[in-house]
Phi, psi and omega in degrees: 000121179263147172270119181240127179262126184238119171272158185063029189295333183259008176281185184301313177281322185298321182298331175272330183289320186306303178297329179294319176295318178299319181296336178275004176089016184262155172268122191249132174248118182265117176281124182229161179288313183227157179291164175090010179283140176288118180232162178299150179304131177096347179268127179272141177263139172239104183275119186239357182081204183285127181293342179276352177264185175293123179239131178270092185281341191305308181291337178286319187270350182302125181076005179281142175266335185211152174234132169252119183255104179256337186300140180179161177266122182279166180285119178221160184300319187267006180274130180272161176296328180293317177295321178298317179298316185298314186266315185286336184248292189300309182296326180293316180294321179297320178297313181297322180294320177293324176297320177299313181299329184271359179078021176293142184256353183216131173234121173252114183254120179268106181264225182202152175295340179291345172290340178262327177158178182253354184221151174252144190276055180077006180202165180296138175290150171230171180294341179283343179287145181299146174274117181228074181296144194254350180219175184298323180295309177301324177292324177291322177294322177290324178294320177297315178302315182295319181292321177297318182297325179289324182283331185234073181293154175309135182086355179283173183292332179253102178282141191237133169234124176250129179251137180242088179278154168276202178307125181261130178234166179157181179306129181088007184295147183241191173057227191294322179297319178298319179296321178294324178296320181297315178298310187295328186258001183236331187259131180286336183229129181224138180278052187232024179276157175068017176275118189258028180279180179219120180230134177272146177228166169215136176281152181297327177295317179295318181294318180299321180292320181293323176296317180299319179292321179295322177298321189275355178239067186294347180282350181260122180236160176131187181248130187226136164283146177213133187200162167283155178233147001273171168294152183237151168282161177300323178295316179292323179297314182294318179299321181290319176297317178296319180298319180297337181258007181073027179246159176222078181292157176271115179265108185266124176289140173260145177301147181305325182296330177296312179296320179298320181293316180295323183292338180279352180266126187307319185285342182251347187303313181296320179295317181297318180301317180295325178282324187245345178278166181248138171215087184251131180237151176251114181256025179305324181296319177292316179301317179290314185294324184256005183049056191237146169227145177300145179287341181231150171286166176302314182295316177302317182293315179295325180294320178298318178296314181295314181296323176296319180298318178296321178293321181293333182257010176072029182233049182301129182290000000 
């Protein structure tokens, strides 16, 4: 039984990861801001306050074999580059330094595909493609990766695996994915037909399984993309979501000029890019290095997400 410390333990991914690690026979310590947080039975809490402030990591990390670093500041309109730097970079480096001092042997850092970029060049991205983050969030995640790689070189006492997932979905998903779920499961006609882009996704269950495998294979180091396969077009994604809800909406193609016009408007440009742009990744390197396969198919994962969404909104199929 390994002692594994998890930051960001009460977040979207952390809530699924904790029981998955327990199922693997590990003793899990959840890093939280304040005491009294509801956690799965058997998971111990370590209240450390704000990670951007002074944190006494020594008692938390004592005797730990691995750290999974999920905590981070997500991309939001009102988040400054300074705030992103403080949590996503500085606090991450301090944790890694503390892990080294405590004799921890494994660090799994969950980064983001946005550390590599927001678009794929007409083919799936691989780890060999240059990292060209396009916004402050992606730049902060890339800066953290670079700092960790310098701090934890191959063969060093703290082995490092960095995972770059794309959009994560699952029960309780919010933001853009939740908006698409509402459209796909409620509207009989949608102007989302004929979109031939390719976007990779990963379910929270799949990501938790991949993180667990990375924890348990400390001899494998490096930076890896990880995703469900295959990538889907927006049209196919909406159709799959609707089918899981027992719906068959009419997906109407819009003329290209409509998309071009909308993309030229500042308030709509980001939405249009997410709906029509491509961000497809090839995670063959992770699968080969860790001898890993996702626990769910793409269709099974999407069905779970849709059915959870329907239950959460009182519309059980």
